[in-house]
Wavefront OBJ file of the C-alpha trace (Angstrom):
o trace
v 32.669 -3.566 -24.426
v 29.243 -5.088 -24.998
v 26.200 -2.818 -24.794
v 22.763 -3.646 -23.420
v 19.738 -1.565 -22.469
v 19.164 -3.221 -19.092
v 21.513 -5.396 -17.072
v 19.706 -7.469 -14.447
v 21.976 -8.639 -11.632
v 20.502 -11.790 -10.160
v 18.690 -14.634 -11.939
v 16.227 -15.488 -9.201
v 12.459 -15.201 -9.769
v 12.478 -11.394 -9.464
v 15.392 -11.082 -11.893
v 13.804 -13.445 -14.409
v 10.557 -11.477 -14.318
v 12.548 -8.266 -14.751
v 14.141 -9.812 -17.846
v 10.692 -10.608 -19.237
v 9.332 -7.164 -18.475
v 12.322 -5.373 -19.993
v 11.869 -7.451 -23.137
v 8.166 -6.635 -23.140
v 9.161 -2.965 -23.118
v 11.391 -3.517 -26.143
v 14.653 -3.284 -24.218
v 17.626 -5.588 -24.718
v 18.546 -7.503 -21.573
v 21.516 -9.282 -20.007
v 21.045 -11.327 -16.831
v 24.141 -11.767 -14.662
v 24.347 -14.325 -11.850
v 27.227 -15.977 -10.021
v 25.332 -19.290 -9.866
v 25.555 -21.617 -12.892
v 21.782 -22.046 -13.270
v 18.864 -19.595 -13.265
v 16.577 -19.543 -10.248
v 18.785 -18.146 -7.518
v 17.865 -19.264 -4.020
v 14.881 -21.246 -5.309
v 17.038 -23.476 -7.512
v 19.882 -23.709 -5.007
v 17.878 -24.470 -1.883
v 14.339 -25.711 -2.527
v 13.714 -26.614 -6.183
v 11.182 -29.326 -5.349
v 9.389 -27.473 -2.579
v 5.845 -26.322 -3.244
v 5.474 -22.532 -3.233
v 1.985 -21.535 -2.126
v 1.975 -17.726 -2.280
v 2.485 -16.930 -5.985
v -0.649 -15.414 -7.501
v -2.406 -17.656 -9.989
v -0.784 -20.878 -8.765
v -2.486 -22.698 -5.868
v 0.824 -24.553 -5.553
v 3.885 -24.716 -7.786
v 7.264 -26.351 -7.346
v 10.187 -23.987 -7.207
v 11.795 -25.682 -10.208
v 8.605 -25.311 -12.267
v 8.217 -21.652 -11.330
v 11.763 -20.945 -12.516
v 11.200 -22.885 -15.761
v 8.002 -20.907 -16.418
v 9.761 -17.591 -15.805
v 12.589 -18.539 -18.177
v 10.007 -19.540 -20.813
v 8.102 -16.278 -20.275
v 11.233 -14.226 -20.998
v 12.482 -16.453 -23.834
v 10.628 -14.695 -26.717
v 12.661 -11.555 -25.954
v 16.007 -13.409 -26.099
v 17.681 -12.213 -22.897
v 21.387 -12.934 -22.740
v 22.284 -15.048 -19.696
v 25.722 -14.557 -18.166
v 25.607 -17.345 -15.572
v 28.493 -18.431 -13.403
v 29.674 -14.822 -13.719
v 29.836 -12.241 -10.954
v 29.374 -8.510 -11.399
v 32.504 -7.142 -9.725
v 32.527 -3.356 -10.192
v 30.178 -0.559 -11.193
v 31.293 2.701 -12.756
v 29.642 5.382 -14.878
v 30.853 6.626 -18.260
v 29.026 9.635 -19.714
v 26.250 9.034 -17.199
v 25.701 5.383 -18.227
v 26.475 2.476 -15.890
v 29.333 0.161 -16.838
v 29.593 -3.247 -15.165
v 32.946 -4.980 -14.878
v 32.368 -8.727 -14.766
v 34.561 -11.459 -13.354
v 36.856 -12.529 -16.160
v 37.396 -8.994 -17.400
v 34.363 -8.434 -19.653
v 32.708 -5.035 -19.470
v 29.030 -4.424 -20.016
v 27.793 -0.953 -20.922
v 24.207 -0.455 -19.732
v 21.375 1.974 -20.185
v 20.332 1.003 -16.671
v 21.015 -1.640 -14.049
v 18.381 -3.502 -12.034
v 19.801 -5.316 -9.007
v 17.671 -8.303 -8.022
v 20.279 -10.207 -6.046
v 17.944 -11.613 -3.395
v 20.024 -12.059 -0.280
v 23.240 -11.383 -2.185
v 25.938 -13.810 -3.307
v 25.486 -17.389 -2.108
v 28.429 -19.409 -0.855
v 27.729 -23.023 0.110
v 28.659 -24.049 3.629
v 31.480 -26.527 3.083
v 31.596 -30.188 4.024
v 35.080 -30.311 5.598
v 35.908 -33.879 4.577
v 34.978 -33.126 0.947
v 37.730 -30.655 0.094
v 39.828 -33.114 -1.892
v 36.856 -34.399 -3.905
v 35.183 -31.167 -5.015
v 34.102 -31.716 -8.623
v 34.828 -35.427 -8.303
v 31.578 -36.644 -6.827
v 30.824 -33.715 -4.474
v 28.127 -31.172 -5.345
v 26.385 -28.481 -3.310
v 23.238 -28.442 -5.426
v 22.015 -30.500 -8.360
v 21.312 -28.563 -11.572
v 20.544 -31.768 -13.505
v 19.162 -34.537 -11.269
v 19.369 -37.054 -14.130
v 23.165 -36.868 -13.853
v 22.831 -38.807 -10.578
v 20.597 -41.517 -12.051
v 21.724 -45.000 -11.078
v 24.189 -43.743 -8.465
v 24.648 -44.351 -4.757
v 23.925 -40.877 -3.395
v 24.755 -39.546 0.047
v 22.908 -36.366 1.083
v 24.311 -34.444 4.042
v 22.001 -32.005 5.832
v 18.671 -31.677 7.575
v 17.044 -28.643 5.971
v 14.561 -28.133 3.165
v 17.140 -28.491 0.407
v 18.463 -31.802 1.752
v 14.987 -33.303 1.916
v 13.954 -31.804 -1.427
v 16.954 -33.475 -3.075
v 16.026 -36.757 -1.360
v 12.509 -36.553 -2.812
v 13.903 -35.747 -6.266
v 16.652 -38.362 -6.349
v 14.915 -41.315 -4.677
v 13.101 -42.428 -7.870
v 16.209 -42.263 -10.081
v 19.256 -43.080 -7.926
v 20.405 -46.606 -7.111
v 20.289 -45.689 -3.438
v 19.838 -42.533 -1.360
v 21.127 -42.097 2.180
v 20.560 -38.901 4.164
v 22.846 -38.116 7.103
v 22.110 -35.393 9.648
v 24.065 -34.491 12.752
v 20.947 -34.030 14.886
v 17.741 -35.939 15.499
v 15.501 -32.986 14.635
v 15.237 -31.566 11.136
v 14.846 -27.987 9.898
v 12.929 -29.173 6.834
v 9.170 -28.749 6.549
v 7.347 -31.566 8.323
v 5.394 -32.577 5.202
v 8.627 -33.042 3.225
v 10.163 -35.078 6.038
v 7.070 -37.289 5.980
v 7.387 -37.749 2.196
v 10.982 -38.874 2.566
v 10.004 -41.294 5.323
v 7.662 -42.995 2.850
v 10.400 -43.352 0.224
v 13.230 -45.891 -0.016
v 15.615 -43.384 1.557
v 17.761 -44.373 4.503
v 17.965 -41.593 7.100
v 20.807 -41.676 9.643
v 20.544 -39.148 12.475
v 22.996 -38.041 15.156
v 25.720 -38.794 12.651
v 28.432 -37.095 10.619
v 30.521 -37.931 7.584
v 33.884 -38.734 9.125
v 35.745 -39.603 5.935
v 35.320 -40.003 2.197
v 37.148 -42.646 0.207
v 38.263 -42.784 -3.398
v 41.122 -42.052 -5.736
v 40.023 -39.952 -8.718
v 36.487 -39.595 -7.356
v 34.418 -40.607 -4.345
v 33.708 -44.315 -3.938
v 32.705 -44.572 -0.284
v 31.937 -42.739 2.939
v 32.591 -43.443 6.601
v 29.624 -42.424 8.768
v 30.252 -41.862 12.468
v 27.103 -42.273 14.559
v 27.180 -40.599 17.972
v 27.181 -43.321 20.619
v 27.112 -46.045 17.980
v 29.321 -47.919 15.541
v 31.036 -46.339 12.537
v 29.679 -47.561 9.208
v 31.182 -47.514 5.728
v 28.802 -47.019 2.792
v 29.348 -47.341 -0.957
v 28.922 -43.802 -2.303
v 29.751 -42.296 -5.676
v 27.934 -38.960 -5.324
v 27.645 -36.659 -2.305
v 25.164 -33.779 -2.127
v 26.350 -31.436 0.606
v 23.083 -29.634 1.406
v 24.370 -27.719 4.404
v 22.892 -24.388 3.420
v 24.449 -21.242 2.056
v 25.870 -18.087 3.538
v 24.859 -14.878 1.818
v 26.468 -11.476 1.597
v 26.390 -8.533 -0.759
v 29.850 -9.325 -2.063
v 31.186 -6.663 -4.446
v 27.845 -4.807 -4.352
v 28.799 -3.527 -0.918
v 31.635 -1.530 -2.526
v 29.581 0.173 -5.239
v 28.521 3.181 -3.177
v 24.909 2.084 -2.824
v 23.014 3.359 0.198
v 22.569 0.314 2.421
v 20.512 -0.658 5.441
v 22.677 -3.465 6.787
v 22.589 -6.059 3.959
v 19.779 -4.428 1.966
v 19.767 -1.735 -0.703
v 17.658 1.310 0.126
v 15.259 2.286 -2.678
v 12.469 4.813 -3.182
v 8.969 4.215 -4.557
v 10.391 4.030 -8.097
v 12.782 1.265 -6.967
v 15.602 3.734 -7.646
v 18.781 3.582 -5.588
v 20.965 6.556 -4.730
v 23.101 5.890 -7.841
v 22.057 7.199 -11.261
v 20.279 4.663 -13.498
v 20.668 1.932 -10.885
v 17.464 0.338 -9.611
v 16.787 -2.640 -7.369
v 13.925 -5.051 -6.710
v 13.141 -8.122 -4.660
v 14.466 -9.349 -1.335
v 17.644 -7.279 -1.598
v 15.715 -3.998 -1.247
v 14.651 -2.044 1.807
v 12.001 0.675 2.239
v 9.322 1.415 4.861
v 6.783 -1.407 4.979
v 8.904 -3.812 2.917
v 7.509 -7.378 2.723
v 9.877 -10.042 1.363
v 7.786 -12.306 -0.856
v 8.310 -13.560 -4.400
v 4.972 -11.945 -5.282
v 6.221 -8.590 -3.991
v 9.402 -8.937 -6.011
v 7.447 -9.378 -9.247
v 5.674 -6.050 -8.777
v 8.898 -4.319 -7.785
v 10.615 -5.693 -10.900
v 7.952 -4.174 -13.157
v 8.204 -0.854 -11.306
v 12.000 -0.846 -11.585
v 12.003 -1.672 -15.301
v 9.355 0.921 -16.164
v 11.307 3.619 -14.360
v 14.546 2.404 -15.927
v 12.925 2.723 -19.369
v 12.248 6.415 -18.696
v 15.776 6.935 -17.367
v 17.127 5.464 -20.618
v 14.717 7.419 -22.835
v 13.031 10.423 -21.154
v 10.434 10.503 -23.957
v 9.215 7.004 -23.081
v 5.987 6.535 -21.140
v 6.357 5.337 -17.582
v 3.432 2.950 -18.030
v 3.405 1.325 -21.472
v -0.044 -0.243 -21.105
v -1.093 -3.758 -20.246
v 0.473 -6.736 -22.006
v -3.065 -7.765 -23.099
v -3.796 -4.429 -24.797
v -4.460 -4.810 -28.489
v -4.854 -8.574 -28.337
l 1 2 3 4 5 6 7 8 9 10 11 12 13 14 15 16 17 18 19 20 21 22 23 24 25 26 27 28 29 30 31 32 33 34 35 36 37 38 39 40 41 42 43 44 45 46 47 48 49 50 51 52 53 54 55 56 57 58 59 60 61 62 63 64 65 66 67 68 69 70 71 72 73 74 75 76 77 78 79 80 81 82 83 84 85 86 87 88 89 90 91 92 93 94 95 96 97 98 99 100 101 102 103 104 105 106 107 108 109 110 111 112 113 114 115 116 117 118 119 120 121 122 123 124 125 126 127 128 129 130 131 132 133 134 135 136 137 138 139 140 141 142 143 144 145 146 147 148 149 150 151 152 153 154 155 156 157 158 159 160 161 162 163 164 165 166 167 168 169 170 171 172 173 174 175 176 177 178 179 180 181 182 183 184 185 186 187 188 189 190 191 192 193 194 195 196 197 198 199 200 201 202 203 204 205 206 207 208 209 210 211 212 213 214 215 216 217 218 219 220 221 222 223 224 225 226 227 228 229 230 231 232 233 234 235 236 237 238 239 240 241 242 243 244 245 246 247 248 249 250 251 252 253 254 255 256 257 258 259 260 261 262 263 264 265 266 267 268 269 270 271 272 273 274 275 276 277 278 279 280 281 282 283 284 285 286 287 288 289 290 291 292 293 294 295 296 297 298 299 300 301 302 303 304 305 306 307 308 309 310 311 312 313 314 315 316 317 318 319 320 321 322
């Protein structure tokens, strides 16, 4: 069983800042997330969207914010356990023990849950079942992997249009298909896509995908119009995600529907288990990334005292002594 001072569950912005702050406090850190890349909902759903309400940044792309947070934590060498889900929580001699998917156990001085809205499961594209991993993706960790390809994006929300903006300069072609005429994406992003060499087909659905070992084409059925076959070698199914607490719901945490109830110290009802970010609930809760950053620092500082009762709750400012 591996040992760590603080296990952070969730690698979204709040979790990444918690990893930095735990390192700043001299604590060893492991960050666990079921998604294969850091960034949580930001990376999965709107990596290219400008975020306007993070202090100190008049505007910053989601992808850049995540990269900055990873760089901020990097000097403290957090261990990232990505593509791995925290399945069970138990306590041994008063210390939390996480059982991870795959059988690994992680002994912790404290746990900080920063799971955002919980575990994300992409909404499936029904015709894509037989091609998953062979040209079908639900988000794009490395856009350069689609350079020079004929890309079909399915969806009408922020993530679909963000991927269109990202991929238009590098793909051979980009086609976006949406089943309605109106889009859920922000109007400014829709306008950006309209100015790019991206073909947008509305009132349409992907009726069939072609290919043997991987996708080579798609049949697009337009409502009230002809069916069209397009050359396609990559499909981005940006249909959104469903979120739930997953195994967290079975840990014995006090919940308010899908949120974890915490006190002013960000402590849950379980010993040495704290929470921060969108997953938490308390009177007056406001779900913003900026709020999550402050909650992460509060959670880590209180976790540090839970681990070592002789530690100071407030260690001083990071600029002290510089």
